[in-house]
All heavy atoms as TSV, in Angstrom:
chain	resi	resn	atom	element	x	y	z
A	1	ASP	N	N	-59.623	-35.768	16.241
A	1	ASP	CA	C	-58.538	-36.637	15.463
A	1	ASP	C	C	-57.991	-35.658	14.461
A	1	ASP	O	O	-58.622	-35.125	13.624
A	1	ASP	CB	C	-59.485	-37.753	14.802
A	1	ASP	CG	C	-58.479	-38.788	14.177
A	1	ASP	OD1	O	-57.362	-38.984	14.661
A	1	ASP	OD2	O	-58.877	-39.468	13.317
A	2	ILE	N	N	-56.766	-35.485	14.607
A	2	ILE	CA	C	-55.989	-34.628	13.673
A	2	ILE	C	C	-55.167	-35.417	12.823
A	2	ILE	O	O	-54.213	-36.123	13.195
A	2	ILE	CB	C	-54.984	-33.686	14.433
A	2	ILE	CG1	C	-55.931	-32.839	15.460
A	2	ILE	CG2	C	-54.243	-32.816	13.448
A	2	ILE	CD1	C	-54.990	-32.090	16.411
A	3	HIS	N	N	-55.594	-35.635	11.551
A	3	HIS	CA	C	-54.685	-36.270	10.440
A	3	HIS	C	C	-54.397	-37.678	10.927
A	3	HIS	O	O	-53.346	-38.105	10.821
A	3	HIS	CB	C	-53.362	-35.540	10.173
A	3	HIS	CG	C	-53.635	-34.278	9.330
A	3	HIS	ND1	N	-54.035	-34.202	8.117
A	3	HIS	CD2	C	-53.522	-32.960	9.864
A	3	HIS	CE1	C	-54.142	-32.854	7.674
A	3	HIS	NE2	N	-53.878	-32.150	8.830
A	4	GLY	N	N	-55.446	-38.359	11.449
A	4	GLY	CA	C	-55.197	-39.779	11.717
A	4	GLY	C	C	-54.487	-40.244	13.076
A	4	GLY	O	O	-54.263	-41.265	13.454
A	5	ILE	N	N	-54.037	-39.222	13.953
A	5	ILE	CA	C	-53.576	-39.490	15.290
A	5	ILE	C	C	-54.621	-39.078	16.288
A	5	ILE	O	O	-55.439	-38.291	16.149
A	5	ILE	CB	C	-52.280	-38.677	15.635
A	5	ILE	CG1	C	-52.375	-37.254	15.238
A	5	ILE	CG2	C	-51.193	-39.376	14.880
A	5	ILE	CD1	C	-51.109	-36.468	15.654
A	6	SER	N	N	-54.606	-39.870	17.392
A	6	SER	CA	C	-55.691	-39.777	18.408
A	6	SER	C	C	-55.370	-38.818	19.519
A	6	SER	O	O	-54.970	-39.255	20.567
A	6	SER	CB	C	-56.056	-41.106	18.818
A	6	SER	OG	O	-56.565	-42.005	17.822
A	7	PHE	N	N	-55.449	-37.614	19.306
A	7	PHE	CA	C	-55.212	-36.597	20.438
A	7	PHE	C	C	-56.509	-35.679	20.425
A	7	PHE	O	O	-57.218	-35.609	19.416
A	7	PHE	CB	C	-54.020	-35.640	20.154
A	7	PHE	CG	C	-52.664	-36.342	20.063
A	7	PHE	CD1	C	-52.080	-36.584	18.921
A	7	PHE	CD2	C	-52.159	-36.679	21.313
A	7	PHE	CE1	C	-50.907	-37.212	18.905
A	7	PHE	CE2	C	-50.967	-37.342	21.309
A	7	PHE	CZ	C	-50.198	-37.575	20.181
A	8	ARG	N	N	-56.927	-35.502	21.716
A	8	ARG	CA	C	-58.069	-34.581	21.843
A	8	ARG	C	C	-57.669	-33.200	21.826
A	8	ARG	O	O	-56.707	-32.760	22.678
A	8	ARG	CB	C	-58.703	-34.868	23.181
A	8	ARG	CG	C	-59.316	-36.291	23.293
A	8	ARG	CD	C	-59.978	-36.564	24.479
A	8	ARG	NE	N	-59.096	-36.375	25.736
A	8	ARG	CZ	C	-58.228	-37.152	26.247
A	8	ARG	NH1	N	-57.940	-38.346	25.466
A	8	ARG	NH2	N	-57.440	-36.946	27.239
A	9	LEU	N	N	-58.277	-32.454	20.978
A	9	LEU	CA	C	-57.932	-30.964	20.909
A	9	LEU	C	C	-59.110	-30.136	21.460
A	9	LEU	O	O	-60.129	-30.202	20.919
A	9	LEU	CB	C	-57.624	-30.621	19.461
A	9	LEU	CG	C	-57.443	-29.305	19.063
A	9	LEU	CD1	C	-56.176	-28.617	19.655
A	9	LEU	CD2	C	-57.376	-28.955	17.541
A	10	ASP	N	N	-58.746	-29.390	22.492
A	10	ASP	CA	C	-59.781	-28.427	23.135
A	10	ASP	C	C	-59.638	-27.083	22.382
A	10	ASP	O	O	-58.614	-26.462	22.533
A	10	ASP	CB	C	-59.405	-28.363	24.562
A	10	ASP	CG	C	-60.453	-27.452	25.221
A	10	ASP	OD1	O	-61.333	-26.864	24.484
A	10	ASP	OD2	O	-60.373	-27.364	26.494
A	11	LEU	N	N	-60.631	-26.848	21.523
A	11	LEU	CA	C	-60.502	-25.587	20.734
A	11	LEU	C	C	-60.820	-24.367	21.557
A	11	LEU	O	O	-60.707	-23.255	21.069
A	11	LEU	CB	C	-61.551	-25.681	19.574
A	11	LEU	CG	C	-61.023	-26.784	18.452
A	11	LEU	CD1	C	-62.035	-26.729	17.414
A	11	LEU	CD2	C	-59.764	-26.320	18.052
A	12	THR	N	N	-60.909	-24.534	22.872
A	12	THR	CA	C	-61.100	-23.338	23.695
A	12	THR	C	C	-59.760	-22.811	23.925
A	12	THR	O	O	-58.792	-23.455	24.569
A	12	THR	CB	C	-61.734	-23.663	25.119
A	12	THR	OG1	O	-62.945	-24.298	24.843
A	12	THR	CG2	C	-61.868	-22.484	26.051
A	13	MET	N	N	-59.363	-21.720	23.472
A	13	MET	CA	C	-58.066	-21.202	23.475
A	13	MET	C	C	-57.717	-20.780	24.856
A	13	MET	O	O	-58.578	-20.158	25.655
A	13	MET	CB	C	-57.945	-19.878	22.498
A	13	MET	CG	C	-58.050	-20.300	21.135
A	13	MET	SD	S	-58.100	-18.732	20.105
A	13	MET	CE	C	-59.645	-18.168	20.533
A	14	MET	N	N	-56.573	-21.041	25.264
A	14	MET	CA	C	-55.980	-20.669	26.509
A	14	MET	C	C	-55.402	-19.249	26.579
A	14	MET	O	O	-55.397	-18.646	27.528
A	14	MET	CB	C	-54.923	-21.757	27.009
A	14	MET	CG	C	-55.514	-23.030	27.165
A	14	MET	SD	S	-54.256	-24.371	27.664
A	14	MET	CE	C	-53.671	-23.605	29.174
A	15	GLY	N	N	-54.839	-18.798	25.436
A	15	GLY	CA	C	-54.305	-17.561	25.298
A	15	GLY	C	C	-54.096	-17.198	23.795
A	15	GLY	O	O	-53.968	-18.144	22.983
A	16	ARG	N	N	-53.978	-15.890	23.557
A	16	ARG	CA	C	-53.763	-15.583	22.159
A	16	ARG	C	C	-53.112	-14.234	22.147
A	16	ARG	O	O	-53.291	-13.388	23.067
A	16	ARG	CB	C	-55.235	-15.382	21.611
A	16	ARG	CG	C	-55.106	-14.962	20.109
A	16	ARG	CD	C	-56.575	-14.950	19.547
A	16	ARG	NE	N	-56.600	-15.713	18.249
A	16	ARG	CZ	C	-57.520	-16.015	17.655
A	16	ARG	NH1	N	-58.779	-15.723	18.103
A	16	ARG	NH2	N	-57.437	-16.763	16.475
A	17	SER	N	N	-52.132	-14.059	21.150
A	17	SER	CA	C	-51.454	-12.758	20.979
A	17	SER	C	C	-51.136	-12.548	19.535
A	17	SER	O	O	-51.003	-13.574	18.890
A	17	SER	CB	C	-50.237	-12.743	21.935
A	17	SER	OG	O	-49.297	-13.701	21.559
A	18	THR	N	N	-50.908	-11.407	19.173
A	18	THR	CA	C	-50.567	-11.120	17.718
A	18	THR	C	C	-49.201	-10.628	17.751
A	18	THR	O	O	-48.573	-9.954	18.328
A	18	THR	CB	C	-51.405	-10.026	17.034
A	18	THR	OG1	O	-52.846	-10.475	17.254
A	18	THR	CG2	C	-51.120	-9.659	15.759
A	19	ILE	N	N	-48.466	-11.249	16.657
A	19	ILE	CA	C	-47.001	-10.989	16.549
A	19	ILE	C	C	-46.916	-10.269	15.008
A	19	ILE	O	O	-47.370	-10.660	14.076
A	19	ILE	CB	C	-46.160	-12.178	16.422
A	19	ILE	CG1	C	-46.331	-12.918	17.708
A	19	ILE	CG2	C	-44.701	-12.042	16.222
A	19	ILE	CD1	C	-46.012	-14.441	17.668
A	20	ASP	N	N	-46.306	-8.975	15.039
A	20	ASP	CA	C	-46.158	-8.353	13.763
A	20	ASP	C	C	-44.862	-8.770	13.229
A	20	ASP	O	O	-43.742	-8.683	13.847
A	20	ASP	CB	C	-46.151	-6.844	13.964
A	20	ASP	CG	C	-47.623	-6.267	14.323
A	20	ASP	OD1	O	-48.546	-6.769	13.749
A	20	ASP	OD2	O	-47.764	-5.567	15.138
A	21	LEU	N	N	-44.778	-9.079	11.836
A	21	LEU	CA	C	-43.528	-9.416	11.154
A	21	LEU	C	C	-43.339	-8.394	9.930
A	21	LEU	O	O	-44.203	-8.345	9.165
A	21	LEU	CB	C	-43.599	-10.871	10.688
A	21	LEU	CG	C	-43.825	-11.892	11.763
A	21	LEU	CD1	C	-43.915	-13.163	11.098
A	21	LEU	CD2	C	-42.679	-12.030	12.656
A	22	MET	N	N	-42.328	-7.661	9.983
A	22	MET	CA	C	-41.916	-6.917	8.951
A	22	MET	C	C	-43.012	-5.905	8.581
A	22	MET	O	O	-43.180	-5.574	7.399
A	22	MET	CB	C	-41.537	-7.796	7.735
A	22	MET	CG	C	-40.598	-8.806	7.787
A	22	MET	SD	S	-38.890	-8.253	8.065
A	22	MET	CE	C	-38.487	-7.792	6.471
A	23	ASN	N	N	-43.690	-5.489	9.437
A	23	ASN	CA	C	-44.862	-4.440	9.314
A	23	ASN	C	C	-45.891	-4.822	8.379
A	23	ASN	O	O	-46.984	-4.204	8.384
A	23	ASN	CB	C	-44.166	-3.085	8.866
A	23	ASN	CG	C	-43.193	-2.623	9.846
A	23	ASN	OD1	O	-43.421	-2.763	11.136
A	23	ASN	ND2	N	-42.139	-1.882	9.490
A	24	ASP	N	N	-45.685	-5.742	7.472
A	24	ASP	CA	C	-46.872	-6.054	6.569
A	24	ASP	C	C	-47.604	-7.367	6.859
A	24	ASP	O	O	-48.712	-7.464	6.667
A	24	ASP	CB	C	-46.129	-6.410	5.194
A	24	ASP	CG	C	-45.645	-5.177	4.583
A	24	ASP	OD1	O	-46.175	-4.019	4.905
A	24	ASP	OD2	O	-44.630	-5.179	3.802
A	25	ASP	N	N	-46.865	-8.413	7.511
A	25	ASP	CA	C	-47.557	-9.632	7.818
A	25	ASP	C	C	-47.612	-9.794	9.312
A	25	ASP	O	O	-46.717	-9.351	10.134
A	25	ASP	CB	C	-46.622	-10.816	7.305
A	25	ASP	CG	C	-47.390	-12.048	6.925
A	25	ASP	OD1	O	-48.493	-12.126	7.168
A	25	ASP	OD2	O	-46.791	-12.982	6.636
A	26	SER	N	N	-48.718	-10.432	9.703
A	26	SER	CA	C	-48.808	-10.623	11.094
A	26	SER	C	C	-49.307	-12.058	11.347
A	26	SER	O	O	-50.046	-12.670	10.568
A	26	SER	CB	C	-49.704	-9.619	11.897
A	26	SER	OG	O	-51.031	-9.756	11.399
A	27	LEU	N	N	-48.764	-12.625	12.505
A	27	LEU	CA	C	-49.205	-13.954	12.949
A	27	LEU	C	C	-49.917	-13.797	14.283
A	27	LEU	O	O	-49.606	-12.931	15.076
A	27	LEU	CB	C	-47.953	-14.854	13.145
A	27	LEU	CG	C	-47.153	-15.211	11.995
A	27	LEU	CD1	C	-45.970	-15.935	12.305
A	27	LEU	CD2	C	-48.059	-15.836	10.897
A	28	THR	N	N	-50.837	-14.818	14.470
A	28	THR	CA	C	-51.493	-14.828	15.782
A	28	THR	C	C	-50.893	-16.117	16.503
A	28	THR	O	O	-50.840	-17.118	15.770
A	28	THR	CB	C	-53.072	-14.910	15.630
A	28	THR	OG1	O	-53.536	-13.757	15.068
A	28	THR	CG2	C	-53.758	-15.062	16.926
A	29	SER	N	N	-50.594	-16.052	17.711
A	29	SER	CA	C	-49.946	-17.071	18.445
A	29	SER	C	C	-51.145	-17.560	19.429
A	29	SER	O	O	-51.610	-16.837	20.261
A	29	SER	CB	C	-48.904	-16.697	19.357
A	29	SER	OG	O	-48.457	-17.733	20.103
A	30	THR	N	N	-51.502	-18.818	19.250
A	30	THR	CA	C	-52.791	-19.274	20.163
A	30	THR	C	C	-52.344	-20.537	20.876
A	30	THR	O	O	-51.659	-21.515	20.261
A	30	THR	CB	C	-53.862	-19.739	19.096
A	30	THR	OG1	O	-54.364	-18.592	18.293
A	30	THR	CG2	C	-55.059	-20.276	19.906
A	31	THR	N	N	-52.534	-20.680	22.051
A	31	THR	CA	C	-52.279	-21.783	22.943
A	31	THR	C	C	-53.535	-22.623	23.019
A	31	THR	O	O	-54.585	-22.210	23.436
A	31	THR	CB	C	-51.804	-21.407	24.337
A	31	THR	OG1	O	-50.646	-20.459	24.155
A	31	THR	CG2	C	-51.444	-22.615	25.156
A	32	LEU	N	N	-53.358	-23.948	22.650
A	32	LEU	CA	C	-54.365	-24.850	22.723
A	32	LEU	C	C	-54.185	-25.989	23.678
A	32	LEU	O	O	-52.952	-26.342	23.878
A	32	LEU	CB	C	-54.605	-25.570	21.304
A	32	LEU	CG	C	-54.819	-24.647	20.119
A	32	LEU	CD1	C	-54.860	-25.420	18.875
A	32	LEU	CD2	C	-56.140	-23.954	20.227
A	33	ARG	N	N	-55.123	-26.477	24.399
A	33	ARG	CA	C	-54.949	-27.794	25.143
A	33	ARG	C	C	-55.068	-28.905	24.310
A	33	ARG	O	O	-55.839	-29.038	23.416
A	33	ARG	CB	C	-56.190	-27.836	26.107
A	33	ARG	CG	C	-56.054	-26.921	27.337
A	33	ARG	CD	C	-57.284	-27.066	28.137
A	33	ARG	NE	N	-57.761	-25.867	28.589
A	33	ARG	CZ	C	-57.718	-25.407	29.888
A	33	ARG	NH1	N	-57.057	-26.223	30.759
A	33	ARG	NH2	N	-58.176	-24.287	30.153
A	34	ILE	N	N	-54.131	-29.850	24.567
A	34	ILE	CA	C	-54.045	-31.123	23.845
A	34	ILE	C	C	-54.089	-32.264	24.795
A	34	ILE	O	O	-53.268	-32.350	25.783
A	34	ILE	CB	C	-52.732	-31.284	23.020
A	34	ILE	CG1	C	-52.458	-30.192	22.131
A	34	ILE	CG2	C	-52.683	-32.564	22.282
A	34	ILE	CD1	C	-53.372	-29.976	20.996
A	35	GLY	N	N	-55.061	-33.076	24.671
A	35	GLY	CA	C	-55.274	-34.210	25.666
A	35	GLY	C	C	-54.792	-35.606	24.938
A	35	GLY	O	O	-54.793	-35.581	23.844
A	36	GLY	N	N	-54.470	-36.459	25.668
A	36	GLY	CA	C	-54.003	-37.832	25.197
A	36	GLY	C	C	-52.614	-38.011	25.002
A	36	GLY	O	O	-52.210	-38.955	24.380
A	37	MET	N	N	-51.690	-36.977	25.158
A	37	MET	CA	C	-50.286	-37.161	24.981
A	37	MET	C	C	-49.790	-37.977	26.081
A	37	MET	O	O	-49.861	-37.630	27.305
A	37	MET	CB	C	-49.556	-35.877	24.925
A	37	MET	CG	C	-49.897	-35.047	23.571
A	37	MET	SD	S	-48.803	-33.638	23.311
A	37	MET	CE	C	-49.177	-32.453	24.539
A	38	THR	N	N	-49.120	-39.126	25.848
A	38	THR	CA	C	-48.703	-39.972	26.914
A	38	THR	C	C	-47.188	-40.049	26.989
A	38	THR	O	O	-46.620	-40.737	27.875
A	38	THR	CB	C	-49.168	-41.399	26.579
A	38	THR	OG1	O	-48.814	-41.874	25.300
A	38	THR	CG2	C	-50.777	-41.532	26.586
A	39	CYS	N	N	-46.355	-39.406	26.129
A	39	CYS	CA	C	-44.980	-39.405	26.183
A	39	CYS	C	C	-44.386	-38.240	25.497
A	39	CYS	O	O	-45.122	-37.574	24.684
A	39	CYS	CB	C	-44.359	-40.714	25.588
A	39	CYS	SG	S	-44.709	-40.874	23.809
A	40	ALA	N	N	-43.213	-38.002	25.569
A	40	ALA	CA	C	-42.490	-36.817	25.025
A	40	ALA	C	C	-42.412	-36.870	23.527
A	40	ALA	O	O	-42.508	-36.001	22.828
A	40	ALA	CB	C	-41.109	-36.692	25.562
A	41	ASN	N	N	-42.478	-38.064	22.984
A	41	ASN	CA	C	-42.558	-38.251	21.472
A	41	ASN	C	C	-43.924	-37.812	20.917
A	41	ASN	O	O	-43.949	-37.513	19.672
A	41	ASN	CB	C	-42.333	-39.754	21.096
A	41	ASN	CG	C	-40.930	-40.194	21.241
A	41	ASN	OD1	O	-39.986	-39.325	21.221
A	41	ASN	ND2	N	-40.766	-41.363	21.522
A	42	CYS	N	N	-44.965	-37.708	21.824
A	42	CYS	CA	C	-46.215	-37.169	21.374
A	42	CYS	C	C	-46.087	-35.776	20.729
A	42	CYS	O	O	-46.804	-35.199	19.933
A	42	CYS	CB	C	-47.264	-37.344	22.467
A	42	CYS	SG	S	-47.689	-38.981	22.804
A	43	ASP	N	N	-45.043	-34.907	21.341
A	43	ASP	CA	C	-44.863	-33.610	20.939
A	43	ASP	C	C	-44.664	-33.483	19.419
A	43	ASP	O	O	-45.243	-32.743	18.829
A	43	ASP	CB	C	-43.645	-32.976	21.641
A	43	ASP	CG	C	-43.974	-32.619	23.098
A	43	ASP	OD1	O	-45.014	-32.763	23.658
A	43	ASP	OD2	O	-42.825	-32.321	23.828
A	44	ILE	N	N	-43.829	-34.381	19.018
A	44	ILE	CA	C	-43.433	-34.404	17.554
A	44	ILE	C	C	-44.580	-34.800	16.697
A	44	ILE	O	O	-44.897	-34.146	15.654
A	44	ILE	CB	C	-42.255	-35.381	17.300
A	44	ILE	CG1	C	-40.967	-35.021	18.131
A	44	ILE	CG2	C	-42.000	-35.565	15.841
A	44	ILE	CD1	C	-39.964	-36.063	18.196
A	45	ALA	N	N	-45.441	-35.720	17.079
A	45	ALA	CA	C	-46.658	-36.018	16.369
A	45	ALA	C	C	-47.636	-34.864	16.296
A	45	ALA	O	O	-48.181	-34.659	15.223
A	45	ALA	CB	C	-47.255	-37.288	17.014
A	46	VAL	N	N	-47.836	-34.193	17.433
A	46	VAL	CA	C	-48.742	-33.162	17.396
A	46	VAL	C	C	-48.268	-31.996	16.658
A	46	VAL	O	O	-48.927	-31.467	15.821
A	46	VAL	CB	C	-49.066	-32.630	18.865
A	46	VAL	CG1	C	-49.795	-31.280	18.929
A	46	VAL	CG2	C	-49.702	-33.721	19.692
A	47	GLU	N	N	-46.937	-31.586	16.629
A	47	GLU	CA	C	-46.363	-30.642	15.897
A	47	GLU	C	C	-46.503	-30.982	14.375
A	47	GLU	O	O	-46.757	-29.938	13.675
A	47	GLU	CB	C	-44.923	-30.447	16.259
A	47	GLU	CG	C	-44.683	-29.762	17.654
A	47	GLU	CD	C	-43.321	-29.725	18.114
A	47	GLU	OE1	O	-42.383	-30.232	17.551
A	47	GLU	OE2	O	-43.057	-29.083	19.306
A	48	ARG	N	N	-46.202	-32.149	13.984
A	48	ARG	CA	C	-46.271	-32.547	12.574
A	48	ARG	C	C	-47.716	-32.435	12.110
A	48	ARG	O	O	-47.945	-31.849	11.010
A	48	ARG	CB	C	-45.957	-34.039	12.312
A	48	ARG	CG	C	-44.275	-34.139	12.403
A	48	ARG	CD	C	-43.925	-35.460	12.079
A	48	ARG	NE	N	-42.436	-35.578	12.312
A	48	ARG	CZ	C	-41.792	-36.739	12.332
A	48	ARG	NH1	N	-42.493	-37.846	12.456
A	48	ARG	NH2	N	-40.500	-36.641	12.552
A	49	ALA	N	N	-48.721	-32.886	12.885
A	49	ALA	CA	C	-50.012	-32.880	12.511
A	49	ALA	C	C	-50.597	-31.371	12.346
A	49	ALA	O	O	-51.228	-31.038	11.282
A	49	ALA	CB	C	-50.964	-33.575	13.401
A	50	LEU	N	N	-50.383	-30.524	13.300
A	50	LEU	CA	C	-50.819	-29.245	13.237
A	50	LEU	C	C	-50.184	-28.394	12.270
A	50	LEU	O	O	-50.617	-27.372	11.718
A	50	LEU	CB	C	-50.758	-28.506	14.688
A	50	LEU	CG	C	-51.645	-29.019	15.788
A	50	LEU	CD1	C	-51.330	-28.451	17.045
A	50	LEU	CD2	C	-53.020	-28.812	15.358
A	51	SER	N	N	-48.866	-28.780	12.107
A	51	SER	CA	C	-48.157	-27.924	11.025
A	51	SER	C	C	-48.581	-28.093	9.582
A	51	SER	O	O	-48.384	-27.364	8.632
A	51	SER	CB	C	-46.646	-28.245	11.011
A	51	SER	OG	O	-46.349	-29.529	10.607
A	52	ARG	N	N	-49.402	-29.146	9.405
A	52	ARG	CA	C	-49.931	-29.435	8.095
A	52	ARG	C	C	-51.378	-28.645	7.823
A	52	ARG	O	O	-51.804	-28.574	6.598
A	52	ARG	CB	C	-50.299	-30.930	7.904
A	52	ARG	CG	C	-49.014	-31.777	7.793
A	52	ARG	CD	C	-49.504	-33.241	7.685
A	52	ARG	NE	N	-48.234	-34.082	7.667
A	52	ARG	CZ	C	-48.002	-35.045	8.513
A	52	ARG	NH1	N	-49.091	-35.392	9.340
A	52	ARG	NH2	N	-46.963	-35.726	8.491
A	53	VAL	N	N	-51.785	-28.106	8.862
A	53	VAL	CA	C	-53.002	-27.191	8.672
A	53	VAL	C	C	-52.725	-26.009	8.010
A	53	VAL	O	O	-51.788	-25.201	8.244
A	53	VAL	CB	C	-53.695	-26.896	10.101
A	53	VAL	CG1	C	-54.837	-26.006	9.864
A	53	VAL	CG2	C	-53.931	-28.192	10.793
A	54	PRO	N	N	-53.464	-25.608	6.913
A	54	PRO	CA	C	-53.083	-24.441	6.189
A	54	PRO	C	C	-53.249	-23.188	6.994
A	54	PRO	O	O	-54.073	-22.932	7.903
A	54	PRO	CB	C	-54.370	-24.348	5.050
A	54	PRO	CG	C	-54.787	-25.763	5.071
A	54	PRO	CD	C	-54.599	-26.417	6.306
A	55	GLY	N	N	-52.227	-22.286	6.752
A	55	GLY	CA	C	-52.169	-21.013	7.577
A	55	GLY	C	C	-51.182	-21.156	8.812
A	55	GLY	O	O	-50.967	-20.059	9.414
A	56	VAL	N	N	-50.928	-22.349	9.264
A	56	VAL	CA	C	-50.108	-22.510	10.405
A	56	VAL	C	C	-48.618	-22.342	9.943
A	56	VAL	O	O	-48.092	-23.021	9.114
A	56	VAL	CB	C	-50.326	-23.996	11.103
A	56	VAL	CG1	C	-49.258	-24.217	12.065
A	56	VAL	CG2	C	-51.628	-24.029	11.622
A	57	GLU	N	N	-47.948	-21.558	10.672
A	57	GLU	CA	C	-46.494	-21.116	10.361
A	57	GLU	C	C	-45.633	-21.844	11.344
A	57	GLU	O	O	-44.465	-22.339	10.806
A	57	GLU	CB	C	-46.287	-19.659	10.463
A	57	GLU	CG	C	-47.128	-18.854	9.497
A	57	GLU	CD	C	-46.576	-19.054	8.082
A	57	GLU	OE1	O	-45.434	-19.122	7.947
A	57	GLU	OE2	O	-47.462	-19.039	7.252
A	58	ALA	N	N	-46.024	-22.072	12.660
A	58	ALA	CA	C	-45.068	-22.833	13.540
A	58	ALA	C	C	-45.905	-23.441	14.707
A	58	ALA	O	O	-46.960	-22.872	14.990
A	58	ALA	CB	C	-43.955	-21.889	14.166
A	59	VAL	N	N	-45.448	-24.615	15.193
A	59	VAL	CA	C	-46.081	-25.278	16.330
A	59	VAL	C	C	-44.958	-25.696	17.349
A	59	VAL	O	O	-43.953	-26.133	16.983
A	59	VAL	CB	C	-46.848	-26.353	15.828
A	59	VAL	CG1	C	-47.606	-27.156	16.963
A	59	VAL	CG2	C	-47.823	-26.117	14.752
A	60	ARG	N	N	-45.480	-25.413	18.601
A	60	ARG	CA	C	-44.537	-25.826	19.693
A	60	ARG	C	C	-45.454	-26.618	20.815
A	60	ARG	O	O	-46.205	-25.929	21.395
A	60	ARG	CB	C	-43.801	-24.661	20.413
A	60	ARG	CG	C	-42.875	-23.991	19.536
A	60	ARG	CD	C	-42.441	-22.606	19.969
A	60	ARG	NE	N	-43.497	-21.567	20.315
A	60	ARG	CZ	C	-44.060	-20.843	19.513
A	60	ARG	NH1	N	-44.108	-21.123	18.201
A	60	ARG	NH2	N	-45.103	-20.013	19.945
A	61	ALA	N	N	-45.301	-27.892	20.693
A	61	ALA	CA	C	-46.159	-28.673	21.610
A	61	ALA	C	C	-45.351	-28.909	22.994
A	61	ALA	O	O	-44.104	-29.053	22.878
A	61	ALA	CB	C	-46.353	-30.114	20.901
A	62	ARG	N	N	-46.020	-28.968	23.995
A	62	ARG	CA	C	-45.423	-29.113	25.303
A	62	ARG	C	C	-46.181	-30.278	26.020
A	62	ARG	O	O	-47.243	-30.193	26.555
A	62	ARG	CB	C	-45.535	-27.825	26.061
A	62	ARG	CG	C	-44.850	-26.739	25.529
A	62	ARG	CD	C	-45.068	-25.478	26.271
A	62	ARG	NE	N	-44.247	-24.369	25.699
A	62	ARG	CZ	C	-44.300	-23.188	26.120
A	62	ARG	NH1	N	-45.230	-22.758	27.079
A	62	ARG	NH2	N	-43.449	-22.192	25.627
A	63	PHE	N	N	-45.424	-31.482	26.008
A	63	PHE	CA	C	-45.988	-32.646	26.547
A	63	PHE	C	C	-46.197	-32.439	28.037
A	63	PHE	O	O	-47.415	-32.845	28.536
A	63	PHE	CB	C	-44.960	-33.794	26.435
A	63	PHE	CG	C	-45.279	-34.951	27.310
A	63	PHE	CD1	C	-46.506	-35.668	27.157
A	63	PHE	CD2	C	-44.387	-35.305	28.323
A	63	PHE	CE1	C	-46.622	-36.710	27.943
A	63	PHE	CE2	C	-44.631	-36.369	29.259
A	63	PHE	CZ	C	-45.731	-37.205	28.984
A	64	GLY	N	N	-45.407	-31.869	28.915
A	64	GLY	CA	C	-45.586	-31.814	30.309
A	64	GLY	C	C	-46.628	-30.839	30.598
A	64	GLY	O	O	-47.448	-31.137	31.715
A	65	GLU	N	N	-47.110	-29.873	29.785
A	65	GLU	CA	C	-48.220	-29.054	30.028
A	65	GLU	C	C	-49.390	-29.388	29.277
A	65	GLU	O	O	-50.623	-28.869	29.644
A	65	GLU	CB	C	-47.803	-27.564	29.515
A	65	GLU	CG	C	-46.575	-27.074	30.493
A	65	GLU	CD	C	-46.223	-25.635	29.971
A	65	GLU	OE1	O	-46.986	-24.973	29.146
A	65	GLU	OE2	O	-45.081	-25.249	30.196
A	66	GLY	N	N	-49.455	-30.259	28.422
A	66	GLY	CA	C	-50.606	-30.730	27.691
A	66	GLY	C	C	-51.111	-29.657	26.678
A	66	GLY	O	O	-52.317	-29.401	26.505
A	67	THR	N	N	-50.180	-28.728	26.224
A	67	THR	CA	C	-50.616	-27.752	25.372
A	67	THR	C	C	-49.756	-27.769	24.069
A	67	THR	O	O	-48.678	-28.431	23.892
A	67	THR	CB	C	-50.359	-26.370	26.045
A	67	THR	OG1	O	-48.919	-26.223	26.381
A	67	THR	CG2	C	-51.129	-26.212	27.373
A	68	ALA	N	N	-50.211	-26.894	23.131
A	68	ALA	CA	C	-49.513	-26.588	21.842
A	68	ALA	C	C	-49.735	-25.081	21.563
A	68	ALA	O	O	-50.887	-24.543	21.613
A	68	ALA	CB	C	-50.098	-27.486	20.614
A	69	ILE	N	N	-48.588	-24.406	21.230
A	69	ILE	CA	C	-48.656	-23.067	20.921
A	69	ILE	C	C	-48.473	-22.933	19.297
A	69	ILE	O	O	-47.597	-23.533	18.778
A	69	ILE	CB	C	-47.410	-22.213	21.477
A	69	ILE	CG1	C	-47.685	-22.303	23.051
A	69	ILE	CG2	C	-47.554	-20.901	20.998
A	69	ILE	CD1	C	-46.541	-21.734	23.795
A	70	VAL	N	N	-49.550	-22.395	18.682
A	70	VAL	CA	C	-49.604	-22.425	17.236
A	70	VAL	C	C	-49.512	-20.978	16.697
A	70	VAL	O	O	-50.358	-20.124	17.121
A	70	VAL	CB	C	-50.884	-23.137	16.748
A	70	VAL	CG1	C	-51.037	-23.120	15.303
A	70	VAL	CG2	C	-51.163	-24.439	17.437
A	71	ASP	N	N	-48.614	-20.752	15.848
A	71	ASP	CA	C	-48.466	-19.500	15.308
A	71	ASP	C	C	-49.059	-19.551	13.858
A	71	ASP	O	O	-48.628	-20.475	13.089
A	71	ASP	CB	C	-46.940	-18.981	15.073
A	71	ASP	CG	C	-46.216	-18.796	16.392
A	71	ASP	OD1	O	-46.961	-18.469	17.457
A	71	ASP	OD2	O	-45.033	-19.024	16.515
A	72	HIS	N	N	-50.158	-18.729	13.625
A	72	HIS	CA	C	-50.830	-18.869	12.369
A	72	HIS	C	C	-51.258	-17.469	11.790
A	72	HIS	O	O	-51.265	-16.534	12.573
A	72	HIS	CB	C	-52.045	-19.700	12.544
A	72	HIS	CG	C	-52.971	-19.216	13.709
A	72	HIS	ND1	N	-54.026	-18.381	13.523
A	72	HIS	CD2	C	-52.964	-19.412	15.056
A	72	HIS	CE1	C	-54.612	-18.066	14.772
A	72	HIS	NE2	N	-53.965	-18.691	15.618
A	73	LYS	N	N	-51.500	-17.553	10.582
A	73	LYS	CA	C	-52.077	-16.325	9.849
A	73	LYS	C	C	-53.481	-16.094	10.182
A	73	LYS	O	O	-54.188	-17.098	10.669
A	73	LYS	CB	C	-51.977	-16.425	8.328
A	73	LYS	CG	C	-50.440	-16.536	7.926
A	73	LYS	CD	C	-50.333	-16.560	6.400
A	73	LYS	CE	C	-48.899	-16.734	6.119
A	73	LYS	NZ	N	-48.722	-16.789	4.553
A	74	HIS	N	N	-54.038	-14.941	10.144
A	74	HIS	CA	C	-55.303	-14.559	10.568
A	74	HIS	C	C	-56.308	-15.216	9.589
A	74	HIS	O	O	-56.109	-15.459	8.466
A	74	HIS	CB	C	-55.499	-12.990	10.432
A	74	HIS	CG	C	-54.804	-12.435	11.416
A	74	HIS	ND1	N	-55.107	-12.297	12.829
A	74	HIS	CD2	C	-53.567	-11.613	11.311
A	74	HIS	CE1	C	-54.224	-11.618	13.489
A	74	HIS	NE2	N	-53.249	-11.058	12.638
C-alpha cells in the first residue's frame, strides 16, 4: 500500500542502471513491477504516490507493462 492506494509493489527489481548528471550527482534508474493497475489512469496515481518518496526524482509508470521506472538518488 503506497500512500493509501492499493497497488501491489514487487520490490524485486527488474532492472537497474546509473545515470550521471553534471559529473557530481548521479541517479539510479530502477524498474519495479506494479500489480493491481486496472486502467491507464492508474499510471498517474502510481506516479504521484512514488514521486512523494524521499529521494525519488522522476517516475514513469506503464499500465500496459505493469511496471514503473523510478529515477532516484543513491
